SEMAR-558183 format. One record per atom (N, C-alpha, C, O): residue in three letters; z, x, y. Coordinates in pm, whole numbers, plus 50000, padded with zeros to 5 digits. Atoms other than C-alpha are relative to their C-alpha. Layout:
AlaZXY;...
! end
This chain:
Unk499755010249860;Unk500104998549997;Unk499895009850128;Unk499155006650221;Unk500094995749905;Unk500735025850224;Unk498695008150060;Unk498265009850174;Unk501454993150001;Unk497505045250143;Unk499144990550085;Unk498594993950190;Unk500855011549970;Unk495745013650213;Unk500064994650169;Unk499174994850253;Unk499484998649859;Unk497415005850531;Unk499465008150099;Unk498905004750204;Unk500614992749916;Unk496655040750638;Unk498575004250039;Unk498235011350134;Unk501404995950003;Unk492765040950547;Unk499334989950094;Unk498234992150143;Unk500385007749945;Unk492725006950727;Unk500065003450185;Unk499285000650276;Unk499794996249841;Unk494155020351067;Unk498995010749980;Unk498175008150067;Unk500614993749920;Unk492085048551058;Unk498604998250009;Unk497995001050112;Unk501165015149976;Unk489035027651001;Unk499624992350119;Unk498504991250169;Unk499925004649884;Unk489905010051277;Unk499765005550114;Unk499155000550209;Unk499924993049862;Unk490335035751518;Unk498815005550018;Unk498485009050131;Unk501634992149984;Unk486765050551457;Unk499174992050049;Unk498534992150154;Unk501205012149900;Unk484835019451474;Unk500634994550153;Unk499794991350236;Unk499755001549841;Unk486795011751815;Unk499215009450121;Unk498675006550228;Unk499794987449911;Unk486475047251946;Unk497924999349981;Unk497305000450086;Unk501574998449964;Unk482235046751865;Unk499624985150023;Unk498404984150024;Unk500245012649927;Unk482295006351980;Unk499975004950129;Unk498905007450184;Unk499614995049849;Unk484035018352330;Unk499075012950049;Unk498935014550170;Unk500744988749963;Unk481825050252336;Unk498504989450028;Unk497734990750123;Unk501565001249975;Unk478655029052288;Unk499594992750120;Unk498444993350166;Unk499825012449956;Unk479645000552517;Unk500005009050138;Unk498945010450199;Unk499914994249887;Unk481195022652826;Unk499405010650030;Unk499305012550151;Unk500874986549999;Unk479325053752796;Unk498465001350010;Unk497855009050084;Unk501435003750029;Unk475895043452699;Unk499214996250152;Unk499734987050215;Unk500535005249864;Unk473725039153030;Unk498984991349957;Unk498484984650047;Unk500775013650039;Unk471415014952819;Unk500344998449873;Unk499955006449788;Unk499625003750125;Unk472824999952539;Unk499514980749990;Unk499984970950048;Unk500605013149996;Unk470444969352417;Unk500864993149941;Unk501884997449886;Unk499105014050035;Unk471704932952334;Unk498894993449911;Unk497744992849956;Unk500335007350042;Unk470554913952078;Unk499164983950064;Unk499934978250141;Unk499955009749938;Unk468454880552187;Unk500044989549927;Unk499034984749876;Unk500045009550097;Unk469784854952001;Unk500944985150011;Unk501954983650080;Unk499355015049935;Unk470814816452003;Unk501474999449990;Unk501934999049876;Unk498435001650067;Unk474644814052024;Unk500424988450041;Unk500454983450153;Unk499135014249964;Unk476444781851934;Unk501235001049989;Unk501935003549891;Unk498564999749946;Unk479454780352124;Unk500854994349893;Unk501665001449833;Unk499045004050045;Unk481064754351938;Unk500165005049900;Unk501375005849878;Unk500304990250128;Unk480144774451607;Unk501225013349977;Unk502005017149889;Unk499864982049954;Unk481094809451766;Unk502304996549987;Unk503155003649933;Unk498705000749967;Unk484854791751862;Unk500894996649824;Unk501974999549772;Unk499195004450168;Unk485234775851481;Unk500225015149962;Unk501365019649955;Unk500404986050115;Unk484364809651313;Unk501155009350087;Unk502155011950020;Unk498964994449969;Unk486554828651537;Unk501544997449996;Unk502385006549994;Unk498985003950028;Unk489394808551504;Unk500705002649817;Unk501775005149761;Unk499894998950166;Unk488944809951127;Unk500315011549957;Unk501225015249883;Unk499644981950025;Unk488864844551107;Unk501435004650049;Unk502085012049975;Unk499034992149941;Unk491904852151365;Unk501274986149897;Unk502374991449885;Unk499075010150051;Unk494094822551186;Unk500175014349824;Unk501135012949748;Unk499294996150136;Unk494104850150853;Unk499875014950020;Unk499855023049929;Unk500034986449989;Unk493844882251050;Unk501625009749984;Unk502665003149985;Unk498744996750046;Unk496804907450978;Unk500225010850081;Unk499185014650136;Unk499254993149894;Unk498674930951190;Unk499795016449900;Unk499275014349790;Unk499784990550055;Unk498974969751060;Unk500795002249890;Unk500355009449800;Unk499285003050104;Unk501244965550841;Unk500064992549913;Unk501014992649835;Unk500435012850060;Unk499734935850684;Unk500624988649997;Unk500674980649904;Unk499585014450051;Unk501554909050798;Unk499144991850093;Unk498474998350173;Unk500715008949941;Unk499884878450955;Unk500295002150176;Unk501395003550229;Unk500075002849849;Unk498834877451346;Unk500284992650066;Unk500394994150188;Unk499645013049919;Unk499694845251421;Unk501584998749936;Unk501704999249814;Unk498695004050039;Unk503584838551389;Unk500334989349955;Unk499614979749986;Unk499985018450078;Unk504884807351195;Unk500184995850109;Unk499814984050108;Unk499285007949922;Unk506274798851514;Unk498674997050152;Unk498864993350268;Unk501075001049894;Unk502754798051704;Unk498804991049934;Unk498434992349817;Unk501165010850038;Unk499934770251679;Unk498485010150117;Unk498415014350232;Unk501384996749952;Unk496034783251714;Unk499574987450037;Unk499624978949948;Unk500535011250001;Unk494554755051890;Unk498225001750037;Unk497785012150086;Unk501285001249977;Unk490854746951926;Unk499544987450075;Unk499124977250021;Unk499835011349928;Unk490724725052211;Unk498464998350096;Unk498364998450219;Unk501615001649975;Unk486734720652254;Unk500184984849980;Unk500854977549907;Unk499565017649980;Unk486614686652335;Unk498674996849850;Unk497605002249823;Unk501245002750124;Unk484814669851998;Unk498704990050040;Unk498934982250132;Unk501115003749981;Unk481464655852015;Unk499545009850138;Unk498385012650107;Unk500384994249904;Unk480804676252344;Unk498965007249975;Unk498985011949862;Unk501184992050019;Unk477494694652377;Unk499985006850087;Unk499705004350205;Unk499974986549899;Unk477924728852493;Unk498535002549983;Unk497764995649916;Unk501614999049995;Unk474554742752547;Unk500235014449937;Unk501115022849958;Unk500194986150079;Unk473234771052301;Unk499555010550053;Unk498325010050044;Unk500414991549893;Unk472824802552529;Unk499565008249909;Unk499795007349788;Unk500214988650024;Unk471374832552482;Unk500755014350030;Unk501055019250139;Unk499234987049975;Unk473094865152399;Unk499815005249881;Unk498895000249816;Unk499394989850091;Unk474344892452120;Unk501114989849967;Unk502144987050030;Unk499305008450073;Unk475494867551863;Unk501205010149926;Unk502315005149905;Unk498984990450055;Unk477494899651700;Unk500935000750123;Unk502094996550117;Unk499054993749912;Unk478824912152025;Unk500804984850083;Unk501764986550158;Unk499215005849942;Unk479904878152142;Unk501134992849888;Unk502164987749930;Unk499155000150075;Unk481614871251836;Unk501195011850009;Unk502365008349995;Unk498904989349978;Unk483624906351889;Unk500804993950114;Unk501964989950104;Unk499185002249905;Unk484574898052199;Unk500844988250021;Unk501964989650071;Unk499105011349990;Unk485874863452197;Unk500995003849874;Unk502034997449891;Unk499095002050100;Unk487864874151839;Unk500775008250047;Unk501945006850011;Unk499284988749941;Unk489004907052060;Unk501074991250070;Unk502284992650053;Unk499115011349878;Unk490524880352310;Unk501004992549910;Unk502214993849927;Unk499085008250074;Unk492034858052067;Unk501095005349918;Unk502245001049921;Unk499004991050090;Unk493714881651824;Unk500845005650135;Unk501925000050118;Unk499884992349899;Unk494764901252160;Unk501474988750014;Unk502624993150010;Unk499355012349921;Unk496634866452266;Unk501075000549878;Unk502285002049898;Unk499035001350133;Unk498244864551914;Unk501045008949986;Unk502215006149959;Unk499514984249980;Unk499354898751938;Unk501434999650070;Unk502505004450032;Unk498915000149902;Unk501494889952236;Unk501084988950031;Unk501924988050120;Unk499205011549934;Unk502904856352185;Unk500564995649851;Unk500014991049751;Unk498975003150097;Unk506144853051977;Unk499854980249949;Unk499224976149851;Unk500225012850013;Unk506404813251994;Unk499014993750133;Unk498694998750240;Unk501185012949923;Unk503954781752144;Unk498775002049943;Unk498695004949824;Unk501425000650025;Unk500164781852145;Unk499405009350054;Unk499875014850153;Unk500504998249932;Unk497704797252205;Unk498584993349971;Unk498134991649857;Unk501055012449982;Unk494664775152297;Unk498335008850046;Unk498135015750146;Unk501624998449922;Unk490504782652323;Unk499414984450038;Unk499364974749963;Unk500775009349937;Unk488824758552535;Unk498545008150027;Unk498145019449999;Unk501704996749947;Unk484994756852693;Unk499824992650099;Unk500554982750103;Unk500605007549931;Unk483264743852969;Unk498915004050080;Unk498635015950065;Unk501514996049987;Unk479964745753141;Unk499765002150190;Unk500635005750268;Unk500354997649873;Unk478624748453475;Unk498444995850017;Unk497755005950024;Unk501215002250064;Unk475264732653435;Unk498945009250157;Unk497935016350146;Unk500544998349860;Unk474344740053846;Unk499955014449956;Unk498945016349889;Unk499554984450001;Unk475334778853812;Unk499215002249865;Unk498605012849848;Unk500334996450186;Unk474214776353412;Unk500865012949993;Unk500525024749987;Unk498914988250091;Unk477274795853315;Unk500754990849919;Unk500834978549932;Unk499105006150100;Unk479474788053050;Unk501085008350014;Unk500925020150044;Unk498814989450018;Unk483394799353018;Unk500704993849907;Unk500644982049872;Unk499275002350141;Unk485554800152744;Unk501335007650010;Unk501575019750018;Unk498654996549945;Unk489054800152806;Unk501035001849915;Unk501394991449861;Unk498644996150117;Unk492194817752567;Unk500815000150096;Unk500885009250179;Unk498664999749932;Unk495204805452726;Unk501505005049877;Unk501345004149756;Unk499164995650101;Unk498564818552550;Unk501204997950071;Unk501374998050193;Unk497945001249902;Unk502654813252627;Unk500565013049936;Unk501615012349871;Unk499344987550050;Unk503334848852526;Unk500725007350100;Unk501595001250162;Unk498974992249917;Unk504844877252738;Unk499595002650119;Unk500435006750198;Unk500175001649919;Unk502624876252990;Unk499755011350077;Unk500455020450033;Unk500524983649912;Unk501054908553268;Unk500684995750140;Unk500914985450204;Unk499384995049844;Unk502514919953572;Unk498894998850107;Unk497865005350088;Unk501204996749947;Unk500304915153833;Unk499225008650068;Unk498175005850127;Unk500644990049944;Unk499824952753941;Unk499325005849825;Unk498705016349811;Unk500504998050175;Unk498824954753521;Unk499084994349943;Unk498624996749832;Unk501125008650020;Unk496404930853534;Unk498545003649946;Unk497934998749852;Unk501394987950005;Unk493214956253561;Unk500655012449905;Unk499905019849841;Unk500104986750083;Unk494774983053380;Unk499964997049831;Unk499915005549743;Unk500015000650139;Unk494774963553054;Unk498005004549918;Unk497455008849817;Unk501504997550022;Unk491034965953070;Unk499325013049976;Unk498185014549931;Unk500294989550042;Unk490954999053040;Unk500205006349874;Unk501095001849802;Unk499904999050103;Unk490295020052758;Unk501465006749960;Unk502085013750040;Unk498744990050054;Unk493385034552562;Unk501004991550090;Unk501864999950116;Unk498955003249874;Unk495725013852825;Unk500444988049953;Unk499784978649910;Unk499435013450013;Unk498234989952782;Unk501204998750089;Unk501815008650129;Unk499085001249871;Unk500714974053033;Unk501065009249978;Unk501785010450077;Unk498894994850035;Unk503154994152896;Unk500155009849883;Unk500425005249772;Unk500134993050107;Unk503005023552689;Unk500935000649827;Unk500755005149714;Unk498995002350101;Unk505785015552478;Unk499574990449848;Unk499844990749728;Unk500325013950085;Unk504244984252334;Unk498785007249901;Unk498415000749803;Unk500864993050113;Unk501615010352146;Unk500754998149906;Unk500304991249814;Unk499244997750112;Unk504555016251928;Unk499974985449957;Unk499714981049845;Unk499195010650087;Unk505734982751935;Unk499084985949936;Unk499464978449846;Unk501395009650026;Unk502694958651887;Unk498545008649931;Unk497555002149898;Unk500494990950069;Unk500804988551737;Unk498435001950042;Unk497745007849958;Unk501025001749923;Unk497664985151960;Unk498905012850023;Unk499415022249962;Unk500504984049961;Unk495245016852059;Unk499374994550159;Unk499055003050242;Unk500325004249851;Unk494184993552394;Unk498635002250012;Unk498255006250122;Unk501465000150007;Unk490434993752303;Unk499374983749985;Unk498184980849994;Unk500795018650029;Unk489854951952240;Unk499864998650119;Unk498674999250152;Unk500505006149877;Unk490034942552577;Unk498995003650098;Unk498224997450172;Unk501344990449927;Unk488054972752711;Unk498994994849949;Unk498374987050021;Unk501275002850092;Unk485364966852451;Unk499354984150061;Unk498184980650076;Unk500545013249998;Unk485454930352539;Unk499344996750142;Unk498394989450172;Unk500915003549868;Unk484884932752902;Unk498505007550045;Unk497645006450133;Unk501734991549959;Unk481964956652872;Unk498974992849928;Unk497844997549935;Unk501015007250067;Unk480124930352656;Unk499784986350089;Unk498744980250109;Unk500015013649896;Unk481284900152900;Unk498525008650115;Unk497375004550130;Unk500974993449888;Unk479374925753180;Unk498694999149971;Unk497894992550037;Unk501324995850070;Unk476444937152959;Unk499174987149980;Unk497944987549979;Unk500635014450012;Unk475654899252914;Unk499624995750157;Unk498654988750186;Unk500345007549844;Unk475794892553314;Unk501234992950051;Unk501284985550148;Unk498895012349974;Unk479204877053302;Unk501225007150023;Unk501235018650066;Unk498464988749956;Unk482924889353343;Unk500884995649883;Unk500554987649795;Unk498855004550083;Unk486084886753157;Unk501345003850102;Unk501595015850110;Unk499005000249957;Unk489164882453370;Unk501764994949976;Unk501964990249864;Unk498815004350036;Unk492794873453361;Unk500574998950082;Unk500465006750177;Unk499255005749917;Unk495484850553522;Unk501305000849935;Unk501434995349826;Unk498644999150123;Unk499144858353388;Unk501105000350083;Unk501045005250196;Unk498945001349937;Unk502394852053481;Unk501225004249897;Unk501484996249807;Unk498714993750044;Unk505654874753343;Unk500384989649916;Unk500044978449955;Unk499255010450049;Unk507444854753094;Unk499264986649953;Unk499584982349841;Unk500995009050002;Unk504774825553118;Unk499115000249896;Unk499204991049815;Unk501164996850068;Unk501724838952924;Unk498805001450112;Unk499115004550227;Unk501014995049992;Unk498604843753020;Unk498564993549971;Unk498624989349856;Unk501045004749992;Unk494864829853053;Unk499095008850009;Unk499125015250114;Unk500664991849959;Unk492104850852994;Unk498674991749972;Unk498474985849866;Unk501095008549981;Unk488514834653128;Unk498525009949959;Unk498365020650018;Unk500914995950021;Unk485174844352968;Unk499034995150042;Unk498634984649991;Unk501145007349969;Unk482304838753160;Unk498585003249985;Unk498275013150050;Unk501154994150055;Unk478884843053032;Unk498604988050072;Unk498704976050098;Unk501445006149906;Unk475084832153210;Unk499464992049852;Unk499654996649740;Unk500745003250113;Unk473054807252983;Unk499035008649921;Unk498905007749799;Unk500914991850043;Unk470404833352949;Unk500035011550045;Unk500445013050160;Unk500174986349956;Unk469794870952954;Unk499235002750085;Unk498384994250110;Unk501214996349917;Unk467804889753197;Unk500125011449978;Unk501145018349984;Unk500724983450031;Unk465834921453106;Unk500595004849879;Unk501224996849809;Unk499584997850105;Unk466704943452840;Unk501545002649949;Unk502175001449844;Unk498105002350043;Unk470394948452885;Unk500415000550128;Unk499695005850212;Unk499575007649926;Unk472554935253123;Unk501735008450034;Unk502585010749948;Unk499114997249952;Unk475294949453352;Unk500135013550054;Unk499265019449990;Unk499494987549940;Unk476394982753531;Unk501055007549945;Unk502075002449991;Unk499304996250069;Unk478435003153336;Unk501425000650103;Unk501025002150218;Unk498874997749965;Unk482105005553471;Unk500204986650113;Unk501414987050138;Unk500105009049892;Unk481714973553758;Unk500284988749878;Unk499474982249812;Unk499765013050034;Unk483474949353599;Unk500454988250042;Unk501164980249981;Unk499425014249914;Unk484014922553846;Unk499144985149956;Unk498714981949846;Unk500315014150050;Unk482804887753857;Unk498514996550043;Unk498294987250120;Unk501415003749971;Unk478864888353877;Unk499474988450095;Unk499014987750209;Unk500885011349995;Unk477824854453847;Unk500854985350040;Unk500624973750005;Unk498775011550034;Unk481044834353948;Unk501445000849955;Unk501675009549871;Unk498614996350078;Unk484814831853862;Unk500264984450009;Unk499694975050066;Unk499525015450014;Unk486864802253760;Unk501945000250042;Unk502615010150069;Unk498635001549953;Unk490484791253843;Unk500864996549835;Unk500364995149723;Unk499154997650094;Unk493104789753613;Unk499524988049886;Unk499484990549765;Unk499955013350118;Unk492394754153424;Unk498485004649922;Unk498114999949815;Unk501424998650079;Unk488674770553350;Unk498764991350115;Unk497924997450180;Unk501105011549946;Unk486394744753518;Unk500564991250154;Unk501714986950153;Unk499835005149878;Unk486594729453871;Unk499674989149993;Unk499714981850093;
! end
């Protein structure tokens, strides 16, 4: 068991470093142009997140935490153009990050659209430990966490959110967070309906290229 855990941790480390290098340092990182079904994407991510375990093999979702798919039943969300694999990776990273830092309460995934601007917003809210205002950009830097002691407590490398933001930016979108310490956080992924050009986003400029959202996701 110990050897399996060490092997898995090493594989995660190598995979995340390679992904980070490709997305953050590559001047041209091509995206696939796939039809991305948001409803299916959320369902699949939640299914995998429910089964996710930490480095010690313990379920990432604690018994006291409910993982909720808050997509409105029957709502016809648009099929957007994007890299399906990268979109899955991005949302999975954000959801599992929320689960990691939530001991009780809920992690809720929702989505809404703005047809006028042709933007899709996916929200991931939690009732976790929250993030201090001065650290809300720090968590998106490679190998960074709000508190360095969290690397030992939560066994994180600080790469997941950095990778996810770069994926959002390369799609011409954004990944931002709104949070209050002790009350929880809400991560907002904004994606355009269609990709433009061969690759999207300028490395390191991870602002909000085409709009932002309020804490509730849609105005």
